[in-house]
N, CA, C and O atoms as a Maestro MAE file, in Angstrom:
{
 s_m_m2io_version
 :::
 2.0.0
}

f_m_ct {
 s_m_title
 :::
 protein
 m_atom[256] {
  # First column is atom index #
  i_m_mmod_type
  r_m_x_coord
  r_m_y_coord
  r_m_z_coord
  i_m_residue_number
  s_m_chain_name
  s_m_pdb_residue_name
  s_m_pdb_atom_name
  i_m_atomic_number
  :::
  1 25 53.428 117.605 104.073 1 A "MET " " N  " 7
  2 3 54.309 118.734 103.793 1 A "MET " " CA " 6
  3 2 54.612 119.487 104.983 1 A "MET " " C  " 6
  4 15 54.075 119.315 106.077 1 A "MET " " O  " 8
  5 25 55.594 120.416 104.679 2 A "ALA " " N  " 7
  6 3 56.256 121.289 105.776 2 A "ALA " " CA " 6
  7 2 55.098 122.221 106.180 2 A "ALA " " C  " 6
  8 15 54.806 122.398 107.363 2 A "ALA " " O  " 8
  9 25 54.479 122.784 105.209 3 A "ILE " " N  " 7
  10 3 53.539 123.832 105.321 3 A "ILE " " CA " 6
  11 2 52.386 123.409 106.338 3 A "ILE " " C  " 6
  12 15 51.988 124.130 107.253 3 A "ILE " " O  " 8
  13 25 51.924 122.177 106.054 4 A "ASP " " N  " 7
  14 3 50.980 121.629 106.858 4 A "ASP " " CA " 6
  15 2 51.437 121.239 108.272 4 A "ASP " " C  " 6
  16 15 50.703 121.470 109.233 4 A "ASP " " O  " 8
  17 25 52.415 120.760 108.391 5 A "GLU " " N  " 7
  18 3 53.006 120.494 109.585 5 A "GLU " " CA " 6
  19 2 53.204 121.710 110.612 5 A "GLU " " C  " 6
  20 15 53.013 121.626 111.825 5 A "GLU " " O  " 8
  21 25 53.577 122.738 109.989 6 A "ILE " " N  " 7
  22 3 53.946 123.959 110.771 6 A "ILE " " CA " 6
  23 2 52.516 124.642 111.076 6 A "ILE " " C  " 6
  24 15 52.285 125.086 112.200 6 A "ILE " " O  " 8
  25 25 51.658 124.704 110.139 7 A "TYR " " N  " 7
  26 3 50.323 125.249 110.410 7 A "TYR " " CA " 6
  27 2 49.527 124.459 111.476 7 A "TYR " " C  " 6
  28 15 48.830 125.024 112.319 7 A "TYR " " O  " 8
  29 25 49.677 123.081 111.384 8 A "ASN " " N  " 7
  30 3 48.907 122.276 112.534 8 A "ASN " " CA " 6
  31 2 49.542 122.481 113.823 8 A "ASN " " C  " 6
  32 15 48.837 122.567 114.828 8 A "ASN " " O  " 8
  33 25 50.946 122.575 113.897 9 A "LEU " " N  " 7
  34 3 51.545 122.852 115.149 9 A "LEU " " CA " 6
  35 2 51.226 124.148 115.787 9 A "LEU " " C  " 6
  36 15 51.106 124.262 117.007 9 A "LEU " " O  " 8
  37 25 51.082 125.184 114.898 10 A "VAL " " N  " 7
  38 3 50.786 126.576 115.436 10 A "VAL " " CA " 6
  39 2 49.305 126.481 115.870 10 A "VAL " " C  " 6
  40 15 49.021 127.154 116.861 10 A "VAL " " O  " 8
  41 25 48.299 125.754 115.293 11 A "LYS " " N  " 7
  42 3 46.935 125.669 115.594 11 A "LYS " " CA " 6
  43 2 46.851 125.008 116.744 11 A "LYS " " C  " 6
  44 15 46.110 125.477 117.606 11 A "LYS " " O  " 8
  45 25 47.609 123.741 117.021 12 A "GLU " " N  " 7
  46 3 47.512 122.974 118.292 12 A "GLU " " CA " 6
  47 2 48.052 123.758 119.562 12 A "GLU " " C  " 6
  48 15 47.525 123.664 120.670 12 A "GLU " " O  " 8
  49 25 49.249 124.601 119.256 13 A "LEU " " N  " 7
  50 3 49.741 125.188 120.415 13 A "LEU " " CA " 6
  51 2 48.723 126.428 120.833 13 A "LEU " " C  " 6
  52 15 48.562 126.739 122.013 13 A "LEU " " O  " 8
  53 25 48.089 127.066 119.798 14 A "ASN " " N  " 7
  54 3 47.203 128.078 120.137 14 A "ASN " " CA " 6
  55 2 45.925 127.571 120.943 14 A "ASN " " C  " 6
  56 15 45.420 128.252 121.835 14 A "ASN " " O  " 8
  57 25 45.447 126.331 120.561 15 A "GLU " " N  " 7
  58 3 44.411 125.643 121.256 15 A "GLU " " CA " 6
  59 2 44.738 125.408 122.784 15 A "GLU " " C  " 6
  60 15 43.891 125.481 123.675 15 A "GLU " " O  " 8
  61 25 45.923 125.149 122.952 16 A "GLN " " N  " 7
  62 3 46.583 124.964 124.352 16 A "GLN " " CA " 6
  63 2 46.767 126.235 125.147 16 A "GLN " " C  " 6
  64 15 47.020 126.237 126.352 16 A "GLN " " O  " 8
  65 25 46.615 127.383 124.355 17 A "GLY " " N  " 7
  66 3 46.850 128.692 124.971 17 A "GLY " " CA " 6
  67 2 48.308 129.152 125.067 17 A "GLY " " C  " 6
  68 15 48.752 129.965 125.878 17 A "GLY " " O  " 8
  69 25 48.944 128.539 124.166 18 A "ILE " " N  " 7
  70 3 50.406 128.853 124.023 18 A "ILE " " CA " 6
  71 2 50.478 129.636 122.734 18 A "ILE " " C  " 6
  72 15 49.964 129.170 121.717 18 A "ILE " " O  " 8
  73 25 51.131 130.882 122.728 19 A "LYS " " N  " 7
  74 3 51.407 131.577 121.560 19 A "LYS " " CA " 6
  75 2 52.950 131.381 121.035 19 A "LYS " " C  " 6
  76 15 53.885 131.946 121.601 19 A "LYS " " O  " 8
  77 25 53.114 130.575 119.966 20 A "PRO " " N  " 7
  78 3 54.417 130.264 119.686 20 A "PRO " " CA " 6
  79 2 55.207 131.290 118.885 20 A "PRO " " C  " 6
  80 15 54.599 132.127 118.217 20 A "PRO " " O  " 8
  81 25 56.453 131.261 118.922 21 A "THR " " N  " 7
  82 3 57.382 132.110 118.181 21 A "THR " " CA " 6
  83 2 58.058 131.149 117.105 21 A "THR " " C  " 6
  84 15 57.782 129.950 117.080 21 A "THR " " O  " 8
  85 25 58.926 131.716 116.247 22 A "ILE " " N  " 7
  86 3 59.695 130.840 115.385 22 A "ILE " " CA " 6
  87 2 60.630 129.956 116.128 22 A "ILE " " C  " 6
  88 15 60.830 128.798 115.763 22 A "ILE " " O  " 8
  89 25 61.227 130.505 117.205 23 A "ASN " " N  " 7
  90 3 62.091 129.487 117.969 23 A "ASN " " CA " 6
  91 2 61.268 128.371 118.713 23 A "ASN " " C  " 6
  92 15 61.854 127.323 118.985 23 A "ASN " " O  " 8
  93 25 60.149 128.506 119.006 24 A "THR " " N  " 7
  94 3 59.379 127.475 119.589 24 A "THR " " CA " 6
  95 2 59.088 126.438 118.482 24 A "THR " " C  " 6
  96 15 59.164 125.243 118.768 24 A "THR " " O  " 8
  97 25 58.771 126.814 117.284 25 A "LEU " " N  " 7
  98 3 58.511 125.843 116.173 25 A "LEU " " CA " 6
  99 2 59.906 125.139 115.877 25 A "LEU " " C  " 6
  100 15 60.003 123.933 115.654 25 A "LEU " " O  " 8
  101 25 60.945 126.002 115.899 26 A "PHE " " N  " 7
  102 3 62.352 125.291 115.605 26 A "PHE " " CA " 6
  103 2 62.552 124.217 116.630 26 A "PHE " " C  " 6
  104 15 63.039 123.158 116.235 26 A "PHE " " O  " 8
  105 25 62.260 124.342 117.814 27 A "TYR " " N  " 7
  106 3 62.582 123.317 118.854 27 A "TYR " " CA " 6
  107 2 61.497 122.047 118.732 27 A "TYR " " C  " 6
  108 15 61.717 120.932 119.205 27 A "TYR " " O  " 8
  109 25 60.482 122.366 118.127 28 A "ARG " " N  " 7
  110 3 59.481 121.177 118.071 28 A "ARG " " CA " 6
  111 2 59.437 120.576 116.709 28 A "ARG " " C  " 6
  112 15 58.730 119.579 116.560 28 A "ARG " " O  " 8
  113 25 60.065 121.028 115.748 29 A "THR " " N  " 7
  114 3 60.217 120.517 114.358 29 A "THR " " CA " 6
  115 2 61.690 120.291 114.051 29 A "THR " " C  " 6
  116 15 62.570 120.734 114.788 29 A "THR " " O  " 8
  117 25 61.943 119.584 112.932 30 A "LYS " " N  " 7
  118 3 63.317 119.316 112.526 30 A "LYS " " CA " 6
  119 2 63.760 120.321 111.558 30 A "LYS " " C  " 6
  120 15 64.843 120.164 110.994 30 A "LYS " " O  " 8
  121 25 62.987 121.392 111.301 31 A "HIS " " N  " 7
  122 3 63.248 122.497 110.210 31 A "HIS " " CA " 6
  123 2 64.159 123.491 110.860 31 A "HIS " " C  " 6
  124 15 64.177 123.595 112.087 31 A "HIS " " O  " 8
  125 25 64.913 124.223 110.091 32 A "SER " " N  " 7
  126 3 65.665 125.461 110.503 32 A "SER " " CA " 6
  127 2 64.798 126.569 110.743 32 A "SER " " C  " 6
  128 15 63.646 126.553 110.310 32 A "SER " " O  " 8
  129 25 65.265 127.556 111.413 33 A "PRO " " N  " 7
  130 3 64.534 128.861 111.670 33 A "PRO " " CA " 6
  131 2 64.376 129.647 110.450 33 A "PRO " " C  " 6
  132 15 63.403 130.381 110.277 33 A "PRO " " O  " 8
  133 25 65.300 129.507 109.617 34 A "TYR " " N  " 7
  134 3 65.324 130.245 108.351 34 A "TYR " " CA " 6
  135 2 64.174 129.784 107.350 34 A "TYR " " C  " 6
  136 15 63.446 130.536 106.701 34 A "TYR " " O  " 8
  137 25 64.161 128.473 107.358 35 A "PHE " " N  " 7
  138 3 63.090 127.676 106.603 35 A "PHE " " CA " 6
  139 2 61.564 128.000 107.236 35 A "PHE " " C  " 6
  140 15 60.581 128.288 106.554 35 A "PHE " " O  " 8
  141 25 61.594 127.903 108.468 36 A "ILE " " N  " 7
  142 3 60.221 128.095 109.226 36 A "ILE " " CA " 6
  143 2 59.716 129.490 108.831 36 A "ILE " " C  " 6
  144 15 58.580 129.688 108.399 36 A "ILE " " O  " 8
  145 25 60.647 130.445 109.011 37 A "SER " " N  " 7
  146 3 60.215 131.830 108.668 37 A "SER " " CA " 6
  147 2 59.716 132.148 107.365 37 A "SER " " C  " 6
  148 15 58.884 133.042 107.209 37 A "SER " " O  " 8
  149 25 60.241 131.371 106.285 38 A "HIS " " N  " 7
  150 3 59.701 131.471 105.166 38 A "HIS " " CA " 6
  151 2 58.228 130.685 104.872 38 A "HIS " " C  " 6
  152 15 57.380 131.053 104.058 38 A "HIS " " O  " 8
  153 25 58.167 129.634 105.661 39 A "ILE " " N  " 7
  154 3 56.861 128.803 105.691 39 A "ILE " " CA " 6
  155 2 55.841 129.863 106.347 39 A "ILE " " C  " 6
  156 15 54.755 130.000 105.785 39 A "ILE " " O  " 8
  157 25 56.110 130.594 107.461 40 A "VAL " " N  " 7
  158 3 55.344 131.490 108.131 40 A "VAL " " CA " 6
  159 2 54.897 132.547 107.219 40 A "VAL " " C  " 6
  160 15 53.706 132.858 107.228 40 A "VAL " " O  " 8
  161 25 55.747 133.151 106.410 41 A "ARG " " N  " 7
  162 3 55.459 134.245 105.562 41 A "ARG " " CA " 6
  163 2 54.452 133.775 104.529 41 A "ARG " " C  " 6
  164 15 53.527 134.504 104.174 41 A "ARG " " O  " 8
  165 25 54.651 132.467 104.013 42 A "ILE " " N  " 7
  166 3 53.612 131.915 102.970 42 A "ILE " " CA " 6
  167 2 52.297 131.761 103.672 42 A "ILE " " C  " 6
  168 15 51.294 132.237 103.140 42 A "ILE " " O  " 8
  169 25 52.212 131.124 104.847 43 A "LEU " " N  " 7
  170 3 50.964 130.975 105.549 43 A "LEU " " CA " 6
  171 2 50.309 132.355 105.744 43 A "LEU " " C  " 6
  172 15 49.099 132.501 105.570 43 A "LEU " " O  " 8
  173 25 51.100 133.344 106.100 44 A "GLU " " N  " 7
  174 3 50.490 134.676 106.403 44 A "GLU " " CA " 6
  175 2 50.068 135.299 105.115 44 A "GLU " " C  " 6
  176 15 49.106 136.067 105.124 44 A "GLU " " O  " 8
  177 25 50.732 135.024 103.958 45 A "ALA " " N  " 7
  178 3 50.164 135.463 102.757 45 A "ALA " " CA " 6
  179 2 48.781 134.786 102.243 45 A "ALA " " C  " 6
  180 15 47.980 135.388 101.527 45 A "ALA " " O  " 8
  181 25 48.630 133.639 102.639 46 A "LYS " " N  " 7
  182 3 47.329 132.811 102.367 46 A "LYS " " CA " 6
  183 2 46.423 133.389 103.425 46 A "LYS " " C  " 6
  184 15 45.270 133.039 103.172 46 A "LYS " " O  " 8
  185 25 46.484 134.092 104.446 47 A "GLY " " N  " 7
  186 3 45.674 134.431 105.412 47 A "GLY " " CA " 6
  187 2 45.367 133.564 106.491 47 A "GLY " " C  " 6
  188 15 44.413 133.844 107.218 47 A "GLY " " O  " 8
  189 25 46.081 132.498 106.702 48 A "LEU " " N  " 7
  190 3 45.903 131.417 107.517 48 A "LEU " " CA " 6
  191 2 46.364 131.692 108.905 48 A "LEU " " C  " 6
  192 15 45.712 131.264 109.857 48 A "LEU " " O  " 8
  193 25 47.499 132.413 109.081 49 A "ILE " " N  " 7
  194 3 47.956 132.733 110.377 49 A "ILE " " CA " 6
  195 2 48.247 134.336 110.378 49 A "ILE " " C  " 6
  196 15 48.323 135.001 109.344 49 A "ILE " " O  " 8
  197 25 48.382 134.802 111.564 50 A "ARG " " N  " 7
  198 3 48.806 136.270 111.719 50 A "ARG " " CA " 6
  199 2 50.067 136.367 112.537 50 A "ARG " " C  " 6
  200 15 50.148 135.731 113.588 50 A "ARG " " O  " 8
  201 25 51.068 137.136 112.109 51 A "ARG " " N  " 7
  202 3 52.177 137.424 113.082 51 A "ARG " " CA " 6
  203 2 51.955 138.851 113.687 51 A "ARG " " C  " 6
  204 15 51.783 139.891 113.051 51 A "ARG " " O  " 8
  205 25 51.999 138.665 115.238 52 A "VAL " " N  " 7
  206 3 51.856 139.795 116.020 52 A "VAL " " CA " 6
  207 2 53.161 140.180 116.582 52 A "VAL " " C  " 6
  208 15 53.825 139.365 117.222 52 A "VAL " " O  " 8
  209 25 53.562 141.397 116.371 53 A "ARG " " N  " 7
  210 3 54.948 141.744 116.924 53 A "ARG " " CA " 6
  211 2 54.844 142.233 118.290 53 A "ARG " " C  " 6
  212 15 54.110 143.187 118.551 53 A "ARG " " O  " 8
  213 25 55.617 141.566 119.284 54 A "ILE " " N  " 7
  214 3 55.515 141.938 120.702 54 A "ILE " " CA " 6
  215 2 57.130 142.160 121.017 54 A "ILE " " C  " 6
  216 15 57.869 141.176 121.028 54 A "ILE " " O  " 8
  217 25 57.592 143.352 121.245 55 A "GLY " " N  " 7
  218 3 59.047 143.525 121.461 55 A "GLY " " CA " 6
  219 2 59.726 143.302 120.334 55 A "GLY " " C  " 6
  220 15 59.433 143.911 119.305 55 A "GLY " " O  " 8
  221 25 60.640 142.473 120.377 56 A "LYS " " N  " 7
  222 3 61.555 141.992 119.199 56 A "LYS " " CA " 6
  223 2 61.037 140.631 118.508 56 A "LYS " " C  " 6
  224 15 61.479 140.237 117.429 56 A "LYS " " O  " 8
  225 25 60.101 139.995 119.214 57 A "LYS " " N  " 7
  226 3 59.742 138.597 118.758 57 A "LYS " " CA " 6
  227 2 58.174 138.988 118.072 57 A "LYS " " C  " 6
  228 15 57.422 139.920 118.357 57 A "LYS " " O  " 8
  229 25 58.024 137.938 117.111 58 A "PHE " " N  " 7
  230 3 56.661 137.788 116.478 58 A "PHE " " CA " 6
  231 2 56.058 136.577 117.107 58 A "PHE " " C  " 6
  232 15 56.682 135.519 117.181 58 A "PHE " " O  " 8
  233 25 54.800 136.735 117.579 59 A "ILE " " N  " 7
  234 3 54.011 135.756 118.092 59 A "ILE " " CA " 6
  235 2 53.007 135.287 117.059 59 A "ILE " " C  " 6
  236 15 52.358 136.127 116.435 59 A "ILE " " O  " 8
  237 25 52.839 133.939 116.838 60 A "LEU " " N  " 7
  238 3 51.986 133.442 115.600 60 A "LEU " " CA " 6
  239 2 50.586 133.091 116.267 60 A "LEU " " C  " 6
  240 15 50.452 132.442 117.304 60 A "LEU " " O  " 8
  241 25 49.606 133.610 115.524 61 A "GLU " " N  " 7
  242 3 48.337 133.167 115.864 61 A "GLU " " CA " 6
  243 2 47.487 132.775 114.613 61 A "GLU " " C  " 6
  244 15 47.566 133.370 113.538 61 A "GLU " " O  " 8
  245 25 46.556 131.568 114.898 62 A "VAL " " N  " 7
  246 3 45.816 131.156 113.716 62 A "VAL " " CA " 6
  247 2 44.678 132.163 113.558 62 A "VAL " " C  " 6
  248 15 44.165 132.712 114.532 62 A "VAL " " O  " 8
  249 25 44.305 132.384 112.304 63 A "VAL " " N  " 7
  250 3 43.152 133.331 111.958 63 A "VAL " " CA " 6
  251 2 41.851 132.539 111.938 63 A "VAL " " C  " 6
  252 15 40.844 132.978 112.494 63 A "VAL " " O  " 8
  253 25 41.870 131.327 111.275 64 A "ARG " " N  " 7
  254 3 40.607 130.580 111.110 64 A "ARG " " CA " 6
  255 2 40.870 129.140 111.752 64 A "ARG " " C  " 6
  256 15 39.977 128.294 111.757 64 A "ARG " " O  " 8
  :::
 }
 m_bond[255] {
  # First column is bond index #
  i_m_from
  i_m_to
  i_m_order
  :::
  1 1 2 1
  2 2 3 1
  3 3 4 2
  4 3 5 1
  5 5 6 1
  6 6 7 1
  7 7 8 2
  8 7 9 1
  9 9 10 1
  10 10 11 1
  11 11 12 2
  12 11 13 1
  13 13 14 1
  14 14 15 1
  15 15 16 2
  16 15 17 1
  17 17 18 1
  18 18 19 1
  19 19 20 2
  20 19 21 1
  21 21 22 1
  22 22 23 1
  23 23 24 2
  24 23 25 1
  25 25 26 1
  26 26 27 1
  27 27 28 2
  28 27 29 1
  29 29 30 1
  30 30 31 1
  31 31 32 2
  32 31 33 1
  33 33 34 1
  34 34 35 1
  35 35 36 2
  36 35 37 1
  37 37 38 1
  38 38 39 1
  39 39 40 2
  40 39 41 1
  41 41 42 1
  42 42 43 1
  43 43 44 2
  44 43 45 1
  45 45 46 1
  46 46 47 1
  47 47 48 2
  48 47 49 1
  49 49 50 1
  50 50 51 1
  51 51 52 2
  52 51 53 1
  53 53 54 1
  54 54 55 1
  55 55 56 2
  56 55 57 1
  57 57 58 1
  58 58 59 1
  59 59 60 2
  60 59 61 1
  61 61 62 1
  62 62 63 1
  63 63 64 2
  64 63 65 1
  65 65 66 1
  66 66 67 1
  67 67 68 2
  68 67 69 1
  69 69 70 1
  70 70 71 1
  71 71 72 2
  72 71 73 1
  73 73 74 1
  74 74 75 1
  75 75 76 2
  76 75 77 1
  77 77 78 1
  78 78 79 1
  79 79 80 2
  80 79 81 1
  81 81 82 1
  82 82 83 1
  83 83 84 2
  84 83 85 1
  85 85 86 1
  86 86 87 1
  87 87 88 2
  88 87 89 1
  89 89 90 1
  90 90 91 1
  91 91 92 2
  92 91 93 1
  93 93 94 1
  94 94 95 1
  95 95 96 2
  96 95 97 1
  97 97 98 1
  98 98 99 1
  99 99 100 2
  100 99 101 1
  101 101 102 1
  102 102 103 1
  103 103 104 2
  104 103 105 1
  105 105 106 1
  106 106 107 1
  107 107 108 2
  108 107 109 1
  109 109 110 1
  110 110 111 1
  111 111 112 2
  112 111 113 1
  113 113 114 1
  114 114 115 1
  115 115 116 2
  116 115 117 1
  117 117 118 1
  118 118 119 1
  119 119 120 2
  120 119 121 1
  121 121 122 1
  122 122 123 1
  123 123 124 2
  124 123 125 1
  125 125 126 1
  126 126 127 1
  127 127 128 2
  128 127 129 1
  129 129 130 1
  130 130 131 1
  131 131 132 2
  132 131 133 1
  133 133 134 1
  134 134 135 1
  135 135 136 2
  136 135 137 1
  137 137 138 1
  138 138 139 1
  139 139 140 2
  140 139 141 1
  141 141 142 1
  142 142 143 1
  143 143 144 2
  144 143 145 1
  145 145 146 1
  146 146 147 1
  147 147 148 2
  148 147 149 1
  149 149 150 1
  150 150 151 1
  151 151 152 2
  152 151 153 1
  153 153 154 1
  154 154 155 1
  155 155 156 2
  156 155 157 1
  157 157 158 1
  158 158 159 1
  159 159 160 2
  160 159 161 1
  161 161 162 1
  162 162 163 1
  163 163 164 2
  164 163 165 1
  165 165 166 1
  166 166 167 1
  167 167 168 2
  168 167 169 1
  169 169 170 1
  170 170 171 1
  171 171 172 2
  172 171 173 1
  173 173 174 1
  174 174 175 1
  175 175 176 2
  176 175 177 1
  177 177 178 1
  178 178 179 1
  179 179 180 2
  180 179 181 1
  181 181 182 1
  182 182 183 1
  183 183 184 2
  184 183 185 1
  185 185 186 1
  186 186 187 1
  187 187 188 2
  188 187 189 1
  189 189 190 1
  190 190 191 1
  191 191 192 2
  192 191 193 1
  193 193 194 1
  194 194 195 1
  195 195 196 2
  196 195 197 1
  197 197 198 1
  198 198 199 1
  199 199 200 2
  200 199 201 1
  201 201 202 1
  202 202 203 1
  203 203 204 2
  204 203 205 1
  205 205 206 1
  206 206 207 1
  207 207 208 2
  208 207 209 1
  209 209 210 1
  210 210 211 1
  211 211 212 2
  212 211 213 1
  213 213 214 1
  214 214 215 1
  215 215 216 2
  216 215 217 1
  217 217 218 1
  218 218 219 1
  219 219 220 2
  220 219 221 1
  221 221 222 1
  222 222 223 1
  223 223 224 2
  224 223 225 1
  225 225 226 1
  226 226 227 1
  227 227 228 2
  228 227 229 1
  229 229 230 1
  230 230 231 1
  231 231 232 2
  232 231 233 1
  233 233 234 1
  234 234 235 1
  235 235 236 2
  236 235 237 1
  237 237 238 1
  238 238 239 1
  239 239 240 2
  240 239 241 1
  241 241 242 1
  242 242 243 1
  243 243 244 2
  244 243 245 1
  245 245 246 1
  246 246 247 1
  247 247 248 2
  248 247 249 1
  249 249 250 1
  250 250 251 1
  251 251 252 2
  252 251 253 1
  253 253 254 1
  254 254 255 1
  255 255 256 2
  :::
 }
}
């Protein structure tokens, strides 16, 4: 599923020391930024990832 794909990608990037944004996920997957933002909100509601606002962008971090 797309939720698992995006969560695993954020987790993998965090382990490499990269703090991804929605644009980063857009370039690395086949999904649109609008769809990715919905998935990110779902993952945030479940408590799996956290959005941290830096300037105008949101950086994604894995909580657990």
